[in-house]
C-alpha positions as CSV (number, residue, x, y, z in Angstrom):
1,M,15.3,2.7,1.7
2,T,15.6,7.6,1.2
3,A,12.4,6.7,1.9
4,R,13.2,4.9,-1.2
5,T,9.9,5.7,-3.7
6,T,10.8,3.0,-5.2
7,R,11.5,5.2,-1.8
8,R,14.2,3.4,-2.3
9,T,11.4,4.0,-5.3
10,T,11.1,2.1,-8.4
11,A,8.9,4.7,-8.8
12,K,7.6,7.2,-6.3
13,S,7.7,8.6,-3.0
14,R,6.8,7.5,0.5
15,I,4.0,9.9,1.3
16,A,2.3,10.3,4.7
17,A,2.9,12.2,7.9
18,V,6.2,13.9,8.8
19,G,7.7,11.7,11.2
20,A,10.8,10.6,12.9
21,I,13.1,7.8,13.8
22,A,16.0,7.2,16.1
23,V,19.2,5.8,14.7
24,A,22.3,4.3,16.5
25,G,21.3,5.1,20.0
26,T,22.9,8.5,19.9
27,M,20.6,10.1,17.4
28,L,17.0,10.7,18.1
29,L,14.8,10.5,14.8
30,T,11.6,11.3,15.1
31,A,8.7,9.9,12.9
32,C,5.1,9.3,12.6
33,G,3.5,7.3,9.9
34,D,-0.1,6.4,9.7
35,Q,-0.2,2.6,10.1
36,T,-4.0,2.5,10.9
37,K,-5.6,2.7,7.7
38,N,-6.4,0.6,4.7
39,N,-6.9,-3.2,4.6
40,T,-5.6,-5.7,6.8
41,S,-5.1,-9.6,6.1
42,D,-5.8,-12.5,8.4
43,S,-2.5,-13.1,10.6
44,A,-1.7,-16.3,12.5
45,S,-5.2,-17.5,12.5
46,A,-5.4,-16.9,8.6
47,K,-7.3,-19.2,6.4
48,T,-5.6,-21.5,4.2
49,G,-6.2,-21.8,0.3
50,D,-9.0,-24.5,1.0
51,G,-10.5,-22.3,3.6
52,S,-9.5,-24.1,6.8
53,S,-7.8,-22.6,9.7
54,A,-4.1,-22.5,9.7
55,S,-2.6,-23.2,13.1
56,S,0.7,-21.5,12.5
57,P,2.3,-19.1,10.0
58,A,4.3,-21.7,8.6
59,D,1.0,-23.8,7.6
60,L,0.3,-20.8,5.3
61,L,3.4,-21.3,3.3
62,P,3.1,-22.4,-0.4
63,A,4.2,-26.1,-1.1
64,D,7.1,-25.3,-3.2
65,I,8.6,-22.9,-0.8
66,K,8.0,-25.4,2.3
67,S,9.8,-28.2,0.2
68,K,12.9,-26.0,-0.8
69,G,13.0,-24.5,2.7
70,V,14.3,-21.4,1.2
71,I,13.0,-17.8,0.6
72,K,14.8,-15.7,-1.8
73,V,14.8,-12.2,-1.0
74,G,15.9,-9.4,-3.4
75,S,17.7,-6.6,-1.9
76,D,19.9,-3.7,-2.7
77,I,22.4,-4.6,-0.1
78,A,24.2,-1.0,0.1
79,Y,21.8,0.9,2.6
80,P,23.0,0.7,6.2
81,P,21.8,0.6,8.6
82,V,18.8,-1.2,6.7
83,E,20.9,-3.6,5.0
84,F,24.8,-3.6,4.2
85,K,28.0,-5.8,4.5
86,D,30.1,-5.8,7.6
87,G,33.6,-6.0,7.4
88,S,33.7,-9.9,6.8
89,G,31.1,-9.5,3.9
90,K,28.1,-10.8,5.9
91,T,24.8,-9.1,5.1
92,V,23.7,-7.4,8.3
93,G,21.2,-4.8,9.4
94,I,17.4,-4.2,10.2
95,D,16.1,-6.0,7.4
96,P,18.3,-9.3,7.7
97,D,17.6,-9.4,11.4
98,I,13.9,-9.1,10.9
99,A,14.1,-11.7,8.0
100,A,16.0,-14.1,10.4
101,A,12.9,-14.0,12.9
102,L,10.6,-14.5,10.1
103,G,12.5,-17.5,9.1
104,K,12.3,-18.9,12.4
105,E,8.6,-18.4,12.7
106,L,8.1,-20.1,9.2
107,G,10.7,-22.7,9.6
108,V,12.5,-21.7,6.4
109,E,15.8,-19.8,5.5
110,F,15.7,-16.3,4.0
111,Q,18.4,-15.7,1.5
112,F,19.3,-12.3,0.5
113,E,20.5,-11.9,-3.1
114,N,21.9,-8.6,-4.0
115,G,20.5,-6.3,-6.9
116,T,20.1,-2.8,-7.9
117,F,17.1,-1.2,-6.0
118,D,15.3,-0.2,-9.5
119,T,15.3,-3.9,-10.7
120,L,13.7,-5.4,-7.6
121,V,10.1,-5.6,-8.4
122,T,10.9,-6.5,-12.0
123,G,12.9,-9.4,-10.3
124,L,9.7,-10.4,-8.5
125,R,7.8,-10.7,-11.6
126,A,10.6,-12.6,-13.4
127,K,10.5,-15.1,-10.1
128,R,14.2,-14.4,-9.5
129,Y,12.9,-13.5,-6.1
130,D,10.2,-14.6,-3.8
131,L,10.2,-11.3,-2.0
132,A,11.9,-7.8,-2.1
133,M,13.0,-6.6,1.2
134,S,15.1,-3.3,0.8
135,A,13.7,-0.3,2.7
136,M,11.1,-0.2,-0.1
137,T,8.5,2.2,0.6
138,D,4.6,1.0,0.2
139,T,2.9,3.2,-2.2
140,K,-0.1,3.1,-4.2
141,E,1.8,3.6,-7.3
142,R,4.0,0.5,-6.6
143,Q,1.0,-1.5,-5.5
144,E,-0.8,-0.9,-8.8
145,G,2.2,-1.0,-11.1
146,I,1.8,2.9,-11.9
147,D,4.9,5.0,-12.9
148,P,4.9,8.0,-10.5
149,E,6.1,10.5,-13.1
150,T,3.7,9.4,-16.1
151,Q,1.0,7.9,-13.9
152,K,0.8,5.3,-16.7
153,K,0.5,1.6,-15.7
154,V,3.8,0.0,-16.3
155,G,3.4,-3.5,-14.5
156,E,1.0,-5.6,-12.4
157,G,2.2,-4.0,-9.1
158,V,3.0,-5.9,-5.9
159,D,1.5,-6.6,-2.4
160,F,3.2,-5.1,0.8
161,I,3.4,-6.3,4.3
162,D,4.3,-3.0,6.1
163,Y,6.8,-3.5,8.9
164,F,8.6,-0.2,9.4
165,T,7.9,3.7,9.1
166,A,10.6,6.2,8.1
167,G,10.7,9.7,6.4
168,V,13.2,11.5,4.2
169,S,15.9,14.0,4.9
170,I,18.4,16.2,3.2
171,Y,22.3,16.3,4.4
172,T,24.9,18.4,3.3
173,K,28.9,18.5,3.9
174,K,29.5,19.3,7.7
175,G,29.8,22.8,8.3
176,D,28.7,23.8,4.7
177,D,25.0,23.7,4.3
178,Q,25.0,26.2,1.3
179,G,22.1,28.0,2.8
180,I,19.9,24.7,2.4
181,K,16.9,24.2,5.1
182,T,14.2,23.1,2.8
183,W,13.6,21.3,-0.5
184,A,12.8,24.6,-2.0
185,D,16.3,25.8,-0.9
186,L,17.8,23.2,-3.5
187,C,16.7,25.3,-6.6
188,G,19.8,26.5,-8.3
189,K,22.0,23.6,-6.6
190,K,22.9,20.1,-7.2
191,I,21.7,17.1,-5.1
192,A,23.2,13.6,-5.2
193,V,20.4,10.9,-4.8
194,Q,19.8,7.1,-5.4
195,R,17.9,6.3,-8.7
196,N,14.5,5.6,-8.6
197,T,13.9,6.5,-4.8
198,V,11.5,8.8,-3.1
199,S,14.6,11.3,-2.7
200,N,14.8,11.1,-6.5
201,D,11.2,11.8,-6.9
202,L,11.1,14.7,-4.6
203,A,13.9,16.3,-6.3
204,K,12.2,16.1,-9.7
205,A,8.9,17.5,-8.2
206,E,10.6,20.4,-6.4
207,S,12.6,21.3,-9.4
208,K,9.3,21.8,-11.6
209,K,8.3,24.4,-8.9
210,C,11.6,26.2,-9.1
211,T,11.5,29.8,-10.8
212,G,13.9,32.2,-12.6
213,G,15.3,29.1,-14.4
214,K,17.1,28.0,-11.4
215,K,16.3,24.2,-11.5
216,I,17.7,21.3,-9.2
217,A,20.6,19.7,-10.8
218,I,19.8,15.9,-10.0
219,E,22.7,13.2,-10.1
220,A,21.3,10.0,-9.6
221,F,23.3,6.8,-8.8
222,D,22.8,3.1,-8.6
223,N,23.0,3.0,-4.8
224,D,23.0,5.5,-1.8
225,L,26.6,5.0,-1.0
226,E,27.8,6.2,-4.5
227,A,25.5,9.5,-3.8
228,Q,27.0,10.0,-0.5
229,T,30.8,9.6,-2.2
230,R,29.7,12.1,-4.8
231,L,28.8,14.6,-2.0
232,R,31.8,13.8,-0.2
233,S,33.9,14.6,-3.0
234,G,32.5,18.1,-3.7
235,G,30.7,17.1,-6.7
236,A,27.3,18.2,-5.2
237,D,25.5,20.5,-2.8
238,A,23.3,18.3,-1.0
239,G,22.4,14.6,-0.8
240,S,19.3,12.9,0.4
241,S,17.9,9.7,1.6
242,D,15.7,7.9,4.2
243,F,16.0,9.4,7.4
244,P,17.6,6.4,9.2
245,V,20.0,6.1,6.5
246,A,21.0,9.7,6.4
247,A,21.3,9.9,10.0
248,Y,23.7,6.6,10.1
249,A,25.8,8.1,7.3
250,V,26.0,11.6,9.5
251,K,27.0,9.3,12.4
252,T,29.5,7.2,10.9
253,S,31.1,8.6,7.7
254,G,34.6,10.0,8.3
255,G,33.8,9.6,12.1
256,G,30.9,11.8,12.2
257,K,33.1,14.6,10.3
258,D,31.7,14.3,6.8
259,F,27.9,15.1,6.8
260,Q,25.3,16.9,8.7
261,I,21.4,16.7,8.5
262,V,19.7,20.1,7.4
263,G,16.0,20.8,8.1
264,D,13.3,18.3,8.7
265,Q,12.6,15.1,7.5
266,V,9.3,14.9,5.2
267,E,7.2,12.3,3.7
268,A,7.1,9.5,6.6
269,A,5.4,6.6,5.0
270,P,5.8,2.6,5.8
271,Y,8.5,0.2,4.4
272,G,6.9,-2.9,3.2
273,I,8.0,-6.4,2.1
274,A,6.9,-6.8,-1.4
275,V,5.4,-9.7,-3.0
276,A,4.3,-10.3,-6.5
277,K,0.6,-9.8,-7.1
278,G,-1.3,-13.2,-7.1
279,N,1.0,-15.0,-4.5
280,D,-1.7,-14.7,-1.8
281,K,-0.3,-17.8,0.3
282,L,2.9,-16.2,0.5
283,T,1.6,-12.8,1.4
284,A,-0.6,-14.1,4.1
285,A,2.2,-16.3,5.7
286,I,4.6,-13.3,5.8
287,K,1.9,-11.1,7.2
288,A,1.3,-13.9,9.9
289,A,4.9,-14.3,10.8
290,M,5.4,-10.6,11.1
291,D,2.3,-10.0,13.4
292,A,3.8,-13.1,15.6
293,I,7.2,-11.6,16.0
294,I,5.7,-8.3,17.0
295,K,3.4,-10.1,19.5
296,S,6.3,-12.1,20.9
297,G,8.5,-8.9,21.3
298,E,11.1,-10.3,19.1
299,Y,10.5,-7.6,16.4
300,E,10.9,-4.9,19.2
301,K,14.2,-6.3,20.3
302,I,15.6,-6.1,16.8
303,I,14.1,-2.3,16.4
304,A,15.8,-1.7,19.7
305,K,19.2,-3.1,18.7
306,W,19.5,-0.7,15.6
307,G,18.2,2.2,17.7
308,V,15.2,3.1,15.5
309,E,12.3,2.5,18.1
310,A,10.3,5.6,16.9
311,G,9.9,3.7,13.4
312,A,8.3,0.7,14.9
313,V,4.8,-0.6,14.1
314,T,2.4,-2.3,16.2
315,E,0.9,-4.4,13.6
316,A,1.7,-5.7,10.1
317,K,-0.5,-3.7,7.7
318,L,-1.2,-5.2,4.2
319,N,-0.8,-2.4,1.5
320,G,-1.0,0.5,4.1
321,G,0.7,2.9,2.0
322,S,-0.9,5.8,0.2
């Protein structure tokens, strides 16, 4: 994800320390998120449902997934470099590469299915997907099924296995920053964002602070690429998304001539793989597999391939978001 609140948010922002990230070997993206707090779960030596010790992450998988040999992954596949379609139509990016490594560890295939970001959590509840993996920020609201704006419970919530850290950035047309350096500078201006992301939530929250009737005009789209198109065409003054995504857009759009990042990234927080509440065996298996690929060095190779080493974690946390 923006840091998608749902960061890509179904509901609220990624909130943690300001941090950084590196994208595409030429850009240094700094980030520091707190991955050391909150509960953890058993990893490769986790217990199975009957209390016996599991010898490998694959032993933890639910029987129905083992028999199918497939884990269905809901994802908004329009968020480069996290997940996107390459020129041949193949799903590529950080998340697909990590999923492939997890699949080898678990002995199953991860199949990505495209969906709009704000429907991924409901897709988990409806059992269309086994997991949601889509630059989704791990937040307490998502864990508990709380709407971030109304603070009312709207669902059962999900469990997260955290695997990366990212913050949120603002970007403008190159050479035309409109005087924008901070979120407060957006008062009286228009911003293009992806719907239900942390960027969307931050814009709403900042607009409430604006004085003199100069609110932020917020235009929200189904995916981040549509928001970029709006800014590129001059229909907005700024855009916002997760720092690695914003940096990738700055580097690649128009050969690097379309956009520029302004100001510092904010709200660094963990991306998490989402699992519907109650699927404890699957949650334990994914966490154990993630810890295994971190320990083996495979995770580090993937993160380095995409130039995002500064967002790497050293351990998979369970529900580590705040």
